[in-house]
VOLO-594759 format. One line per 4 residues: their letters; for each residue x, y, z of N, C-alpha, C. Coordinates in pm, 1 decimal. Layout:
A	X/Y/Z/X/Y/Z/X/Y/Z ~ ...
//
This chain:
MIGS	84.7/-119.3/0.0/0.0/0.0/0.0/88.0/124.0/0.0 ~ 36.5/233.3/-67.6/113.7/356.6/-78.8/127.2/424.5/55.2 ~ 20.4/413.3/137.0/24.3/482.6/265.3/103.9/410.4/370.7 ~ 152.1/291.7/343.0/228.2/215.4/441.2/367.8/274.7/456.6
PGGR	434.8/242.3/570.0/571.6/292.2/589.0/666.0/246.3/479.1 ~ 649.0/121.8/431.8/735.6/73.9/324.8/716.9/152.9/197.5 ~ 591.7/189.1/166.4/566.4/267.9/46.2/625.3/406.7/57.1 ~ 610.3/468.9/178.6/667.9/602.9/196.3/819.8/598.6/184.5
LLST	881.5/490.5/236.0/1027.1/477.0/226.5/1071.6/464.2/81.3 ~ 996.6/381.9/3.7/1031.1/368.8/-137.4/1015.4/500.5/-211.4 ~ 909.2/574.7/-177.0/887.3/704.7/-240.8/999.4/801.9/-206.7 ~ 1041.2/799.8/-78.5/1150.3/888.9/-36.3/1279.8/853.8/-107.5
LSHL	1308.3/722.6/-117.0/1429.5/680.1/-186.4/1425.9/717.7/-333.5 ~ 1306.0/706.6/-392.8/1292.3/744.0/-533.5/1319.6/892.0/-553.3 ~ 1260.7/975.9/-462.4/1287.2/1120.6/-471.8/1435.0/1151.2/-448.1 ~ 1497.3/1077.4/-354.2/1639.1/1100.3/-325.3/1725.5/1064.5/-445.6
NSFL	1692.6/952.2/-510.8/1767.7/914.1/-630.9/1750.9/1016.5/-741.8 ~ 1626.8/1067.4/-755.6/1602.8/1170.3/-857.3/1683.4/1296.0/-826.7 ~ 1688.1/1332.2/-697.4/1764.8/1451.4/-658.7/1914.0/1431.6/-683.4 ~ 1964.3/1309.6/-652.1/2106.1/1282.2/-674.5/2139.4/1283.3/-823.2
DFSR	2049.6/1224.9/-904.3/2071.5/1228.2/-1049.2/2072.8/1371.2/-1100.6 ~ 1980.2/1452.2/-1048.6/1975.2/1592.6/-1089.8/2102.5/1665.9/-1047.3 ~ 2150.9/1635.8/-925.5/2273.2/1700.9/-876.2/2393.5/1661.0/-960.6 ~ 2400.2/1528.8/-993.2/2512.2/1484.5/-1076.4/2507.2/1549.6/-1214.0
GTQR	2388.5/1555.9/-1271.5/2374.5/1620.2/-1401.8/2412.1/1767.0/-1396.2 ~ 2368.2/1834.6/-1287.9/2403.1/1976.0/-1272.6/2553.2/1993.8/-1256.5 ~ 2615.6/1903.8/-1179.5/2760.3/1911.7/-1158.8/2835.1/1889.9/-1289.5 ~ 2788.9/1791.0/-1368.7/2853.4/1766.8/-1497.8/2839.1/1888.0/-1588.3
RMEL	2718.3/1945.1/-1589.6/2697.4/2062.7/-1673.7/2785.5/2178.7/-1628.7 ~ 2800.5/2195.7/-1495.5/2886.7/2302.3/-1444.6/3032.7/2277.7/-1483.3 ~ 3075.4/2150.7/-1472.4/3213.0/2118.6/-1510.4/3236.1/2145.2/-1658.3 ~ 3139.8/2102.8/-1741.4/3152.7/2128.3/-1884.7/3151.0/2277.0/-1914.3
TWTG	3067.4/2350.5/-1840.4/3060.1/2495.3/-1861.3/3192.9/2561.7/-1827.7 ~ 3250.9/2527.1/-1711.4/3378.9/2586.1/-1671.9/3491.3/2543.3/-1766.1 ~ 3485.4/2416.6/-1811.1/3585.8/2371.3/-1907.5/3576.0/2449.8/-2037.2 ~ 3452.1/2470.2/-2082.6/3432.6/2549.3/-2203.3/3479.8/2692.3/-2186.5
ILLL	3452.5/2751.1/-2069.0/3496.8/2888.9/-2043.7/3649.0/2897.6/-2043.8 ~ 3715.2/2800.0/-1978.1/3861.5/2800.3/-1974.8/3920.7/2782.9/-2113.8 ~ 3862.3/2690.9/-2192.4/3910.3/2672.8/-2329.2/3891.2/2798.8/-2411.5 ~ 3776.1/2863.7/-2393.5/3749.9/2987.4/-2466.4/3849.7/3095.6/-2427.6
LCVL	3879.1/3106.1/-2296.8/3976.6/3205.6/-2251.5/4115.4/3175.8/-2307.8 ~ 4152.1/3046.5/-2311.7/4282.0/3009.6/-2368.0/4290.5/3045.6/-2515.8 ~ 4183.5/3015.7/-2588.5/4181.4/3048.2/-2731.6/4189.7/3198.7/-2752.1 ~ 4113.6/3274.8/-2672.8/4117.6/3420.4/-2684.8/4255.4/3475.0/-2650.8
FILF	4319.3/3416.3/-2546.7/4453.0/3462.0/-2508.5/4553.5/3433.7/-2619.2 ~ 4544.1/3313.4/-2680.0/4635.1/3279.4/-2789.2/4613.0/3371.6/-2908.2 ~ 4485.6/3398.1/-2940.6/4456.0/3487.7/-3052.2/4506.2/3628.5/-3024.7 ~ 4486.7/3676.1/-2901.2/4532.6/3810.7/-2866.4/4685.0/3818.6/-2871.6
SSFQ	4752.8/3715.1/-2817.9/4899.3/3713.7/-2821.3/4950.4/3707.3/-2964.7 ~ 4883.7/3626.9/-3047.3/4923.9/3617.7/-3187.8/4905.4/3750.8/-3258.1 ~ 4794.6/3817.8/-3229.2/4769.6/3948.8/-3290.1/4877.3/4048.4/-3249.0 ~ 4912.7/4047.8/-3118.9/5016.1/4139.5/-3071.2/5151.2/4107.9/-3135.1
MYKK	5183.7/3977.9/-3147.0/5311.4/3939.6/-3206.7/5318.9/3981.9/-3352.6 ~ 5214.7/3954.3/-3428.1/5218.3/3987.7/-3569.9/5205.9/4137.9/-3593.3 ~ 5147.1/4208.0/-3497.3/5144.4/4353.5/-3505.9/5284.9/4410.4/-3488.0 ~ 5358.6/4355.6/-3390.3/5497.6/4398.1/-3371.2/5584.6/4354.2/-3488.5
KGQL	5555.5/4236.1/-3542.1/5638.1/4180.0/-3649.0/5641.6/4271.3/-3770.2 ~ 5530.5/4341.1/-3796.0/5526.8/4431.1/-3909.8/5615.1/4552.8/-3893.1 ~ 5655.3/4584.6/-3769.0/5739.2/4700.9/-3742.5/5885.6/4664.2/-3720.8 ~ 5919.8/4536.5/-3734.4/6055.3/4489.1/-3707.6/6119.1/4435.5/-3835.1
PPGP	6251.4/4417.8/-3834.0/6317.6/4358.1/-3950.6/6263.9/4218.4/-3978.9 ~ 6279.1/4170.6/-4101.7/6225.8/4037.7/-4136.1/6296.5/3927.7/-4058.6 ~ 6231.1/3813.0/-4054.1/6287.8/3698.8/-3983.3/6196.9/3578.3/-3994.2 ~ 6234.7/3467.4/-3933.9/6151.4/3346.6/-3937.9/6014.5/3370.9/-3875.4
TPWP	5912.3/3310.5/-3932.9/5776.3/3327.7/-3881.3/5762.9/3261.3/-3744.7 ~ 5722.1/3336.7/-3642.2/5710.7/3277.9/-3507.4/5579.3/3204.8/-3487.9 ~ 5579.5/3110.4/-3395.8/5457.1/3045.2/-3351.9/5394.6/3125.2/-3238.3 ~ 5263.1/3119.8/-3224.0/5199.4/3189.7/-3111.2/5255.3/3141.9/-2977.5
LLGN	5288.4/3236.0/-2891.3/5340.3/3212.9/-2755.4/5481.6/3154.8/-2755.9 ~ 5511.5/3058.7/-2843.4/5642.1/2992.3/-2842.1/5747.4/3065.2/-2923.3 ~ 5704.6/3147.8/-3018.2/5801.8/3215.2/-3103.1/5878.7/3116.4/-3188.6 ~ 6012.1/3130.2/-3189.1/6098.3/3040.4/-3266.6/6171.3/2939.5/-3178.8
LLHQ	6121.9/2918.0/-3057.3/6192.3/2830.1/-2963.6/6202.2/2686.7/-3014.0 ~ 6103.5/2640.2/-3089.3/6103.0/2502.1/-3137.3/6153.8/2488.6/-3280.4 ~ 6200.2/2597.7/-3339.2/6250.9/2593.3/-3476.2/6397.8/2551.9/-3473.3 ~ 6427.4/2430.7/-3516.3/6564.2/2380.4/-3511.8/6654.7/2449.3/-3612.7
DVLP	6597.0/2511.1/-3716.6/6679.1/2582.0/-3813.7/6705.3/2726.1/-3772.0 ~ 6658.0/2765.2/-3653.0/6680.5/2900.8/-3601.5/6767.7/2897.9/-3476.7 ~ 6735.4/2812.0/-3383.6/6810.3/2801.6/-3258.4/6879.0/2665.6/-3251.1 ~ 7003.1/2658.7/-3199.4/7082.2/2768.4/-3143.7/7133.0/2863.1/-3251.4
LNAS	7140.3/2990.8/-3215.6/7169.2/3094.8/-3313.3/7311.8/3086.5/-3365.5 ~ 7406.0/3042.1/-3281.8/7545.4/3036.9/-3326.6/7566.7/2935.3/-3438.3 ~ 7474.1/2841.1/-3454.0/7486.8/2740.5/-3559.4/7406.0/2775.2/-3684.0 ~ 7315.9/2871.9/-3673.2/7225.5/2899.0/-3785.5/7231.8/3042.5/-3836.0
YKKL	7316.2/3127.4/-3773.2/7310.8/3268.8/-3811.4/7357.4/3292.1/-3955.4 ~ 7451.8/3210.5/-4005.3/7496.8/3229.3/-4143.4/7383.3/3202.6/-4241.7 ~ 7306.2/3098.3/-4214.7/7192.4/3067.3/-4300.9/7087.7/3177.9/-4294.1 ~ 7063.8/3230.5/-4173.9/6965.2/3337.3/-4158.0/7012.0/3465.6/-4224.8
IGQY	7143.3/3493.2/-4220.9/7196.3/3611.0/-4289.8/7173.5/3598.9/-4439.4 ~ 7199.3/3480.2/-4494.8/7177.0/3460.7/-4637.1/7031.0/3472.4/-4676.9 ~ 6940.6/3442.6/-4584.3/6797.9/3445.1/-4616.2/6733.8/3580.9/-4588.2 ~ 6775.9/3647.5/-4476.9/6709.6/3771.4/-4435.5/6800.7/3893.4/-4434.8
GPIF	6930.2/3875.0/-4457.2/7021.6/3987.7/-4454.0/7092.8/3998.5/-4319.8 ~ 7180.3/4101.5/-4304.0/7261.5/4113.5/-4182.3/7184.8/4158.7/-4059.5 ~ 7059.6/4195.9/-4074.9/6976.9/4232.3/-3960.2/6843.3/4159.6/-3972.4 ~ 6809.2/4080.9/-3871.5/6685.4/4002.7/-3875.6/6631.3/3988.8/-3734.2
TIWI	6509.8/3937.9/-3724.9/6440.2/3925.9/-3596.6/6405.9/3780.7/-3569.9 ~ 6437.7/3734.6/-3449.1/6388.8/3605.9/-3402.4/6307.0/3629.6/-3276.3 ~ 6225.2/3532.9/-3241.0/6133.6/3548.6/-3128.2/6165.2/3444.3/-3021.8 ~ 6194.6/3492.0/-2901.5/6213.4/3405.5/-2785.4/6083.6/3410.4/-2706.2
GSKP	5997.9/3313.1/-2729.8/5863.6/3321.8/-2673.3/5788.6/3433.5/-2743.4 ~ 5733.2/3524.8/-2665.7/5661.8/3639.2/-2723.2/5748.8/3763.9/-2730.3 ~ 5879.0/3750.3/-2701.1/5970.2/3864.1/-2702.0/6052.0/3864.6/-2831.0 ~ 6051.2/3975.9/-2905.1/6133.4/3983.0/-3025.7/6279.0/4011.3/-2991.4
LVVL	6369.1/3954.2/-3069.3/6512.4/3975.0/-3051.3/6570.6/4011.2/-3187.0 ~ 6614.4/4136.4/-3200.4/6673.2/4184.2/-3325.0/6822.1/4151.0/-3323.8 ~ 6866.8/4078.9/-3424.7/7005.2/4032.1/-3432.4/7078.4/4113.3/-3538.6 ~ 7194.0/4167.8/-3500.2/7279.2/4243.0/-3591.7/7403.8/4161.5/-3620.3
CGYK	7440.5/4149.6/-3746.6/7557.9/4072.5/-3785.9/7648.0/4159.3/-3873.2 ~ 7774.7/4157.1/-3842.7/7869.4/4233.9/-3922.2/7911.6/4362.8/-3854.1 ~ 8035.0/4403.2/-3882.2/8092.0/4521.1/-3817.1/8013.8/4647.8/-3850.6 ~ 7976.8/4664.8/-3977.2/7908.7/4787.7/-4018.4/7773.3/4802.3/-3949.8
MIKE	7697.6/4693.6/-3941.5/7565.9/4700.7/-3878.9/7577.7/4729.5/-3729.6 ~ 7672.8/4664.7/-3663.4/7689.7/4687.1/-3519.7/7737.1/4829.0/-3493.0 ~ 7830.0/4879.3/-3574.8/7878.1/5017.0/-3558.2/7765.0/5117.0/-3579.2 ~ 7683.4/5093.8/-3681.3/7571.9/5185.3/-3706.2/7472.1/5184.2/-3591.3
ALID	7447.0/5066.2/-3534.3/7348.8/5056.3/-3426.0/7400.9/5116.2/-3296.2 ~ 7524.7/5085.8/-3259.3/7576.7/5126.1/-3128.7/7636.0/5266.4/-3127.0 ~ 7677.1/5317.7/-3243.6/7740.1/5450.4/-3247.2/7651.5/5550.9/-3319.5 ~ 7615.7/5521.1/-3443.5/7537.6/5618.1/-3521.0/7394.2/5630.4/-3470.4
RAEE	7337.0/5520.7/-3419.5/7199.3/5523.5/-3368.2/7195.5/5474.4/-3223.7 ~ 7282.7/5530.0/-3143.7/7295.1/5484.0/-3004.5/7167.5/5506.8/-2924.6 ~ 7098.4/5618.3/-2948.9/6976.7/5647.5/-2872.3/6865.8/5548.9/-2905.0 ~ 6853.5/5511.1/-3030.9/6747.5/5418.7/-3070.2/6770.6/5278.9/-3013.3
FGGR	6897.2/5239.5/-3000.7/6928.7/5106.1/-2950.1/6970.6/5108.9/-2803.9 ~ 6945.3/5220.2/-2734.9/6986.5/5231.3/-2595.5/6896.3/5158.2/-2499.1 ~ 6776.7/5119.8/-2540.6/6682.8/5053.4/-2450.4/6682.9/4903.0/-2461.7 ~ 6797.6/4845.8/-2495.2/6804.5/4700.2/-2512.1/6786.3/4630.5/-2378.1
NTLP	6721.5/4515.2/-2382.0/6704.3/4435.3/-2260.6/6836.9/4372.1/-2219.9 ~ 6856.2/4357.8/-2089.8/6976.2/4293.0/-2039.3/6954.9/4142.3/-2032.1 ~ 7063.7/4069.5/-2041.6/7055.9/3923.8/-2030.4/7024.4/3883.8/-1886.7 ~ 6951.6/3773.6/-1867.2/6919.8/3730.3/-1730.1/7043.4/3709.7/-1643.5
TIER	7153.2/3659.5/-1704.5/7275.7/3638.9/-1626.3/7332.2/3771.2/-1577.7 ~ 7336.2/3871.6/-1667.3/7385.8/4003.8/-1628.2/7294.4/4065.5/-1524.2 ~ 7165.4/4046.2/-1540.7/7069.3/4098.8/-1443.5/7092.0/4035.6/-1306.3 ~ 7121.4/3907.0/-1304.6/7143.7/3837.0/-1176.9/7271.6/3885.5/-1109.2
IFHN	7374.6/3912.9/-1188.8/7503.5/3950.7/-1131.3/7503.3/4094.9/-1082.4 ~ 7452.8/4186.4/-1165.7/7467.8/4328.2/-1135.2/7347.6/4388.6/-1063.9 ~ 7241.3/4313.7/-1046.2/7124.5/4365.1/-974.0/7088.9/4267.1/-862.9 ~ 7182.0/4251.0/-772.0/7166.5/4154.2/-663.7/7104.9/4219.9/-540.8
QRQP	6999.4/4300.9/-562.3/6929.5/4367.6/-452.6/7025.9/4445.0/-363.0 ~ 7126.6/4506.8/-427.8/7224.1/4591.3/-357.8/7304.7/4515.9/-252.8 ~ 7316.8/4386.3/-270.9/7394.9/4306.0/-178.2/7531.7/4277.3/-240.3 ~ 7640.0/4291.3/-162.3/7773.2/4262.4/-216.9/7790.1/4113.8/-245.7
FEPK	7872.7/4082.4/-341.5/7898.5/3942.8/-374.4/8044.3/3928.8/-416.9 ~ 8095.9/3810.1/-406.7/8235.7/3781.9/-438.7/8242.0/3664.3/-537.0 ~ 8253.5/3693.7/-666.9/8254.8/3585.0/-766.0/8392.9/3523.8/-787.1 ~ 8493.8/3573.3/-714.5/8631.0/3527.7/-739.1/8645.0/3377.6/-719.2
RKCT	8590.3/3325.6/-608.5/8607.0/3184.3/-578.3/8542.5/3096.1/-684.8 ~ 8421.1/3132.7/-727.7/8352.3/3051.9/-828.7/8424.9/3057.8/-962.7 ~ 8471.9/3178.4/-999.6/8543.8/3190.9/-1126.6/8675.3/3113.2/-1122.7 ~ 8746.7/3123.9/-1009.7/8872.5/3050.8/-995.5/8848.9/2900.0/-999.6
SAVS	8743.6/2854.8/-933.3/8712.8/2711.7/-932.7/8677.8/2662.4/-1072.4 ~ 8602.1/2742.6/-1147.2/8564.1/2702.2/-1282.8/8686.8/2688.9/-1372.4 ~ 8776.6/2789.7/-1366.7/8897.8/2784.8/-1449.4/8987.9/2669.6/-1405.8 ~ 9001.2/2650.1/-1274.9/9085.2/2540.8/-1224.0/9031.6/2405.2/-1266.9
NVIS	8900.1/2389.9/-1270.3/8842.0/2262.7/-1313.4/8864.7/2237.3/-1461.6 ~ 8862.6/2343.3/-1541.4/8892.4/2326.6/-1684.1/9036.1/2278.0/-1702.0 ~ 9129.2/2342.0/-1630.6/9270.0/2300.6/-1638.7/9286.6/2157.9/-1587.1 ~ 9220.2/2125.6/-1476.8/9229.9/1991.1/-1420.2/9175.0/1885.9/-1515.8
TVVF	9065.7/1918.2/-1585.0/9008.0/1823.3/-1680.9/9102.7/1798.1/-1797.5 ~ 9167.8/1905.5/-1845.9/9260.2/1890.9/-1959.0/9386.7/1815.8/-1917.9 ~ 9439.7/1848.0/-1799.8/9568.3/1791.1/-1757.9/9552.1/1652.6/-1696.4 ~ 9455.8/1638.8/-1603.9/9442.5/1514.5/-1528.0/9327.7/1425.0/-1574.2
GNRF	9237.9/1478.8/-1655.3/9127.1/1398.1/-1704.6/9008.6/1389.2/-1611.1 ~ 9008.8/1464.2/-1501.5/8893.1/1465.7/-1411.5/8880.5/1604.2/-1349.2 ~ 8766.7/1628.3/-1287.6/8740.8/1757.2/-1224.6/8711.8/1735.7/-1077.0 ~ 8718.2/1845.2/-1000.9/8695.1/1841.1/-857.4/8559.8/1901.9/-824.1
DYRD	8503.9/1856.2/-715.9/8385.0/1921.1/-661.4/8425.9/2053.5/-598.4 ~ 8341.3/2155.1/-612.2/8375.6/2287.3/-560.5/8393.7/2287.1/-408.5 ~ 8337.1/2187.1/-340.8/8349.3/2180.6/-194.9/8459.8/2086.3/-148.7 ~ 8534.4/2030.6/-243.4/8644.8/1941.4/-209.0/8753.2/2021.2/-136.1
QTFI	8789.4/1977.6/-14.8/8885.5/2051.6/66.5/9024.5/2053.5/2.0 ~ 9063.7/1942.6/-60.2/9193.1/1940.4/-129.4/9195.7/2042.0/-242.2 ~ 9087.2/2048.8/-316.2/9074.7/2145.3/-425.3/9083.2/2288.1/-372.3 ~ 9014.6/2315.4/-263.0/9015.5/2449.5/-203.7/9154.5/2485.2/-151.8
ENQK	9222.0/2389.5/-86.5/9356.2/2415.6/-34.1/9455.6/2441.6/-147.2 ~ 9443.2/2367.6/-257.9/9531.1/2391.7/-372.7/9511.9/2532.2/-428.0 ~ 9387.5/2577.2/-435.1/9361.8/2712.4/-483.0/9420.6/2816.6/-388.6 ~ 9405.9/2794.6/-259.3/9461.6/2889.2/-161.9/9614.2/2894.0/-171.6
TMES	9676.3/2778.0/-195.5/9822.0/2774.7/-210.8/9866.2/2854.0/-333.1 ~ 9794.2/2835.1/-444.6/9826.8/2910.3/-565.8/9806.0/3059.8/-545.4 ~ 9700.4/3096.8/-475.0/9676.4/3238.0/-447.3/9786.9/3296.7/-359.9 ~ 9833.9/3218.2/-262.8/9943.2/3265.8/-176.5/10070.7/3287.3/-257.0
LLNL	10100.1/3195.3/-349.7/10218.5/3211.0/-433.7/10208.2/3334.5/-522.4 ~ 10090.0/3356.4/-579.2/10071.3/3474.4/-663.6/10082.1/3602.1/-582.6 ~ 10025.7/3602.0/-462.7/10037.0/3720.5/-376.7/10182.1/3746.6/-337.7 ~ 10257.8/3639.4/-315.7/10399.0/3655.2/-282.2/10476.4/3717.1/-397.8
CNNF	10442.4/3675.7/-519.5/10510.4/3731.7/-636.6/10470.6/3875.8/-663.0 ~ 10351.1/3914.5/-619.2/10301.2/4048.8/-647.6/10336.4/4150.9/-540.6 ~ 10388.1/4106.7/-425.9/10420.2/4204.0/-321.8/10559.4/4262.9/-345.4 ~ 10604.1/4344.4/-251.2/10730.2/4416.5/-268.9/10848.8/4321.3/-279.5
TGMV	10849.9/4216.8/-196.0/10960.9/4121.2/-198.5/10970.7/4051.6/-333.4 ~ 10856.8/4011.2/-385.6/10857.4/3946.0/-515.2/10904.1/4037.9/-625.8 ~ 10866.3/4165.3/-618.6/10909.6/4260.4/-720.1/11059.5/4284.7/-712.3 ~ 11113.6/4288.0/-589.5/11258.0/4306.5/-574.6/11333.4/4188.6/-635.0
CYSS	11285.8/4067.1/-607.8/11350.4/3948.9/-665.7/11340.3/3949.1/-817.6 ~ 11225.5/3993.0/-869.4/11206.3/3996.6/-1014.1/11297.9/4100.2/-1077.9 ~ 11322.4/4211.4/-1007.3/11406.8/4317.1/-1063.6/11552.4/4274.8/-1073.7 ~ 11588.9/4163.3/-1008.3/11727.9/4117.7/-1016.2/11766.7/4078.2/-1158.2
YFAP	11669.2/4041.3/-1240.0/11700.0/4003.8/-1377.8/11748.1/4123.5/-1459.2 ~ 11711.8/4244.7/-1415.8/11749.0/4364.6/-1489.6/11864.1/4440.2/-1422.0 ~ 11913.7/4388.2/-1309.5/12022.6/4455.5/-1238.1/12156.3/4429.8/-1307.3 ~ 12251.2/4519.1/-1290.3/12385.7/4494.9/-1345.0/12445.8/4368.3/-1285.4
PILK	12532.2/4300.3/-1357.6/12590.6/4174.9/-1307.4/12659.9/4190.6/-1173.3 ~ 12719.9/4307.5/-1147.4/12792.8/4325.5/-1022.4/12700.7/4330.1/-901.2 ~ 12572.0/4366.8/-924.9/12477.1/4377.3/-814.3/12393.1/4251.9/-795.5 ~ 12391.9/4161.9/-892.3/12303.9/4044.9/-884.0/12329.7/3958.1/-762.2
PNFY	12457.8/3936.8/-718.8/12475.2/3855.1/-598.1/12410.7/3915.3/-474.1 ~ 12389.8/4046.3/-471.1/12331.0/4109.8/-353.3/12180.9/4086.4/-341.7 ~ 12120.2/4035.5/-446.3/11975.8/4012.1/-442.4/11942.7/3879.4/-376.6 ~ 12040.0/3792.8/-357.1/12010.7/3659.4/-305.2/12092.8/3634.1/-179.8
//
């Protein structure tokens, strides 16, 4: 019977299942709606970025056609530039544009072009972007830094690789002590005593015994 407790329970369960189905359907529709909105925003962003890139491209020297957002990063015939610049010069001339992501990079090749850009048109080319490495070194939030140890370690490792066939870890104590010993020897040669000993080579023969 419908009026019995069992019938009311079945009716309640039926309504609950209908509500859950409706909730799941609503959730799916919301997920699809948000997915569609995100896809639409991505497409609009790509179109806007492409429009901005091609708008700038018309005002810059010729160069390889960039991809939206990526530029020429995936073009193997463009990057690395040191391996492809001769081909690009033959195709676009001594001044051309490549794109690193959405940023244009105007490349000058040859003495005449560089002289014209840096001397004859210094004001126009004065706003060049700095390299990230230079930015990291010279804009260290006004904090002092000492690159001597790292530079010395890098050069010492190159010499060690060529001479001994292996390199040292920068934290190797033997490696650090060897560098300190070499620095002490160089400092000894550069001080007054070292200069006096060095000047003995230019002293008259009669005075040379007095230097030792």
